[in-house]
C-alpha positions as a printed NumPy array, in Angstrom:
array([[ 29.49 ,  35.456,  62.333],
       [ 30.609,  38.384,  60.237],
       [ 28.762,  39.247,  57.054],
       [ 30.811,  38.849,  53.904],
       [ 30.36 ,  37.32 ,  50.465],
       [ 30.814,  33.759,  51.778],
       [ 28.299,  34.071,  54.627],
       [ 25.607,  36.01 ,  52.766],
       [ 23.879,  32.823,  51.63 ],
       [ 23.872,  31.518,  55.211],
       [ 22.236,  34.731,  56.396],
       [ 19.603,  34.511,  53.651],
       [ 18.836,  30.893,  54.534],
       [ 18.571,  31.666,  58.256],
       [ 16.29 ,  34.622,  57.529],
       [ 13.98 ,  32.56 ,  55.326],
       [ 13.802,  29.743,  57.883],
       [ 13.274,  32.202,  60.732],
       [ 10.435,  33.92 ,  58.883],
       [  8.826,  30.565,  58.102],
       [  9.081,  29.219,  61.654],
       [  7.983,  32.523,  63.201],
       [  4.997,  32.83 ,  60.883],
       [  3.875,  29.269,  61.513],
       [  4.306,  29.618,  65.278],
       [  2.238,  32.816,  65.272],
       [ -0.487,  31.086,  63.274],
       [ -0.588,  28.249,  65.814],
       [ -0.855,  30.776,  68.661],
       [ -3.713,  32.546,  66.86 ],
       [ -5.58 ,  29.264,  66.442],
       [ -5.061,  28.345,  70.113],
       [ -6.377,  31.788,  71.094],
       [ -9.383,  31.272,  68.796],
       [-10.164,  27.976,  70.559],
       [-10.038,  29.87 ,  73.882],
       [-12.549,  32.412,  72.64 ],
       [-10.2  ,  35.246,  71.613],
       [-10.5  ,  36.306,  67.984],
       [ -7.116,  37.833,  67.151],
       [ -6.136,  38.194,  63.508],
       [ -3.086,  40.367,  62.818],
       [ -2.219,  38.853,  59.447],
       [ -1.593,  40.944,  56.355],
       [ -1.736,  39.429,  52.983],
       [ -1.301,  37.776,  50.777],
       [  1.785,  39.743,  49.781],
       [  3.681,  38.552,  46.731],
       [  4.477,  38.872,  43.071],
       [  3.286,  37.278,  39.857],
       [  5.474,  36.817,  36.775],
       [  2.742,  35.196,  34.642],
       [  4.575,  31.877,  34.867],
       [  5.595,  31.815,  38.524],
       [  3.589,  33.348,  41.371],
       [  4.732,  33.639,  44.976],
       [  2.589,  34.984,  47.786],
       [  3.033,  34.986,  51.553],
       [  0.699,  35.881,  54.411],
       [  2.645,  38.126,  56.771],
       [  1.975,  38.271,  60.514],
       [  3.932,  39.588,  63.539],
       [  5.588,  36.187,  63.988],
       [  7.213,  36.603,  60.575],
       [  9.049,  39.691,  61.783],
       [  9.904,  38.129,  65.139],
       [ 11.372,  35.121,  63.323],
       [ 13.426,  37.448,  61.118],
       [ 14.838,  39.248,  64.161],
       [ 15.627,  35.922,  65.831],
       [ 17.416,  34.709,  62.675],
       [ 19.592,  37.833,  62.509],
       [ 20.448,  37.519,  66.211],
       [ 21.322,  33.848,  65.717],
       [ 23.536,  34.76 ,  62.744],
       [ 25.373,  37.353,  64.808],
       [ 25.866,  34.861,  67.653],
       [ 27.437,  32.197,  65.419]])
């Protein structure tokens, strides 16, 4: 799919979903590795912003970036 004004919202949605799924999948893999005896923690965070009324923070891990790359590749393939 080509990026233009109409498809920008689709790209943003795919990127957000990809980051969410990638981050959650990485967290599951970390917990499985912890059960096996490997203590691997590559998370950074929380990263976010606070506007006194609304606060948003996210814990970033390598799966977040892998999900973002996968979302962009999926967008290009559509």
